[in-house]
N, C-alpha and C positions, 0 to 999 in steps of 0.2 A: 584177286587171284591171277587174272590175266597178266598183270604187270610182273608178278613174281615168276610166272612161267617164261615170259619174254626175257627178263633179265637172267633167269636161270639158263635159258638156251644159249645166250651169248657167253656167260661166265662158264657154263658147262663145257663149251668148246675149248676155252682157254685151259680149264682144269684137265681135260682129257689130253690136250696137247702137252702140257707140262708134265703130267704123270707118265705119259708115254715116251717123252723125248729121250730119256736115258736108255730105253729099251729098243729104240729104232734100229733096224738092221740086224737084230740078234735073233737067235732061235727062241722058241717059247721057254719061259722060266720054269724050272722044276718046283721052285717055291715062289708063290705069287707075291709080286710087289704090291703093297697096299698103302704105302705112304710116299710122299714126294722124296725122290732121290736125286742126286747129281750124277754126272759122268756121262757115259755113252759116247757115240761117235762124234758128237758136237761138244762134249765135255761141258754140259750145262750144269748150272748149280741148282739145288733143290727149288722147285717152283718156277723155274725159268721156262718160258714158252718159246716156240720157234715161229717159222713163217706162217703156219696155219693161223695163228692168232694175229700176227702182224698183217697178213692179207685180209683177214676178216675185219680187222679194225679199220683198214683202209676203205673197205667196202662200206662199212657202217658210216664212216665220215662222209663218203660220197652221197649216200642216201640222205643223211641229215642235212648236208650243205645244199644239195641240189633239189631235194624234195622228190626225187625220182632216181632211177639208175641212169647215170651218164657215163658212157664208155671212156670219153676223153679225160674227164676228171678222175675216174677210177685208175686209168692207165698211169696218169701223172703221179697219183698217190702210191701206186705199186712200185714205180721206178724209184721214188723217194725212199721207201722202206728197203727195197732191194739193195740200193747203194750203201745203206748202213749195215745190212746183214746179208750179204750175198751168199755166205756159207750155208744158210738154211734152205735156200731155194732149190727146187728140183730142176732137172735139165730142160724141160719144156718151157717152164716160166722164165728161167734164166735166159734162154736163147731169144725168146720173144721180147723180154724187157731190154735186152741189149740192143735189139733192133729199134724198139720204140725210143730208147734214149738217143739213138742215132738219127731220129727224125722220121722213121717209118710209122704210118698210122697203125693203131691197134689191130684192126681187122686184117690188114695186109700183112702185118708182122706175124700174126698167128697162122695165116695161110702159108706163108713162106716156110715157117718152122715145121709145120705139119708135113709139107712136101719134102723138105730136106731130111727130116728124121723118119719119114715113112709112117707117120701117124702122130696123134696127140690125144690118145685116149687115157691119159694118166689122170690121177685123182686130185690134182692141184685145185681145180675149180670146184670140186665137191667139198673139200675141207673148209674152204673160205666162204661158202655161199650162204650159210645160215642167216646172216643179217637180212638177206632177201626175204626169207620166210618170216622173219620177225616184222619186217616193214610192210610187206604186201599181203592183202587178204588172199585166200586160197585161189580164187578165180583169176588173179593177176600174176600168180607166182611163176607159172611155167615160162611165159614170155620173158619176164625179167631175168629168170635164172639162165635161160639160153643166151640172152644178151651178155650177162655178166661172165658166163663161161667163155664165150667167143673172144673175149679180150686176149686171152692167152691160149685157149684150147679150141682149135678149129673143128675138131671132130664133134659132130652133133651129139654123139652118144655120151660124151663127157657132160654136155649140157643137160641131157635127159636124166643122167644119174644125179646131177646137182638138183634138178627140178624135183625129183622124187623126194629127196631128203627135205628140201625147202617146203614142199607142199605139206609134208607131215608136220614140220615145225610150225608153219603158218596156222594149220588147223588146231594144233594143241595149244598154241599161244592164245587162240581165240575160243578156247573152251572145249574143243573136241577131245574125246578119249582116244587112247593110242590106236585101238582097233579101227575106229572111224577115220582117223587121220591116215592110217595105212591104206584103208580101202579107197579113200579119196585120191591118194597118190597113185595107187594101181590104176584107177579109172582114168587118170590124166596121163599116164605113161604112154608114150608113142613109140618106144623102142621094144621090139618083140623079144630080144635076148634078155634085156634087163627085166622086163615084165615076167617072162617065163621063169627066170631065176628067183624072183621075189614072190610070185604067186604061191609057190610051194617052197618057201625059203628053208624049211627044215630038211628038205630032201638033199640039200647041198651043204657040205662042210664049210664053215666060214674060213676064208683065206684073207689074211691081212696084206693084201696085194696093192701094188702101185697102180694097177689097172682100175679105172673109174668104176666099171660095172662090178668087179669082184669086191672092191673096197666097200662099195655101197651095200652090196648084199651082206658082207661081213658085219658092218656096223648095224644095219637094220635088223638082221636076224638076232644078233646079240641083244640089242635093245628090246625087241619084241618079247623075248623070253626072260628078261631080267625082272627081278622083284623090287629093285630099288635103284636109285642113282648110283650108289656106291657099287653094287653088284655089277651093274652094266659096265661101268668104266674099268673096274678091276679086271673083268673078263676080257674086255677089248684090248687093253694095253699088254696083258700078259701073253697074248698070242705071239708077241714079237713082230718081226717083219716091219711093215710100215706103221709101227705102234703109235706114233704121235698123231698120225692122220686118222687112223681107225679110232683112236681114243678121242680125238677132237669131234669127229662126226657123231660117234656114240654119245659123247658128253653133251653135245648140242641137243640131240634128240631127248636124252634123259632129262636135261634141264627144262626142256619145253613140257615134258610130261609131269615131272615131280616138283619143279619150281626151285628157286634159289635156296629156300630153307632146307631142302633135302641134301645139299652138298655138305659133306663132312667138314666140320669147323677146322680141323687141322690142315686140310687141303686148301681151304679158302685163305687161311692165315698165311700159308707159304707162297701163295700165288703172286708172282712178280707183277707190279703195277696194279694191284688189286683195286685200289680206289679209283684210279683212272679208268680201268675197264668197267667197273660198276657204273661210273658216271656216263661213259659212252653208251652202255646198254640202256640206261634209263632215258637218255636223250633220244636214242633210236626209237624206243617204244613210244615216247611222247609225241613224235612226229609221224608215227606209223599210220597206215591207211586202214580204216575199217576194222 
């Protein structure tokens, strides 16, 4: 069961990313999208994922190869996928990776971009972080999540948002029910704004925002109230806005809760590089800790 949940978390991220990609940057849909479509601002084909899955795959490869989170290895892998698909990357990650490619160290590059842009609280490190939750047991998730976030996002709040999602994933992959995983993430959360928003998540409408805190609230609140993997991801992507990222985070959580077998067959069939992603997810769980 645990393996199906872990593989489901990683593949769920990719599914949510691909289902949401054609809806990114658009207003909410009057008629819900329930199957893989193409088009949108990136003109993707049905089942094509974006940088959410590319970055998560790079993070998974680092954890598999190094047996732990290694910022230098991860930064190198990010630069590699960024050079192939720069069009998918957000402004914060793009600016940081340009500096890293030019020889600046990951931590220094993230700090420079944070200062130049007047902040780095965007959701890029949240959307890709789920492999940390698959790999690390609950007690080790927060520290690794903050380190993985800092490679591109200097703002510690982005790291806390990533840590919240990853703590939930880690618990569910190891047998916790959703409520227990949510409670564990709340207990571990060190950011008062994020904690306040999520403690009473139904009191705030979900916003499919680029902001790390609002994006996390949006994904977690949709996930907590959903009755199935399909319901969770359909609700997430049809809000529009940053649909691929909210879809990816919601899909990762939903996969960790309901497992690979809960993902609709038509979505799985359409997913780009499905076999490679399944193999990567299985390898990640095989070397995971605890």
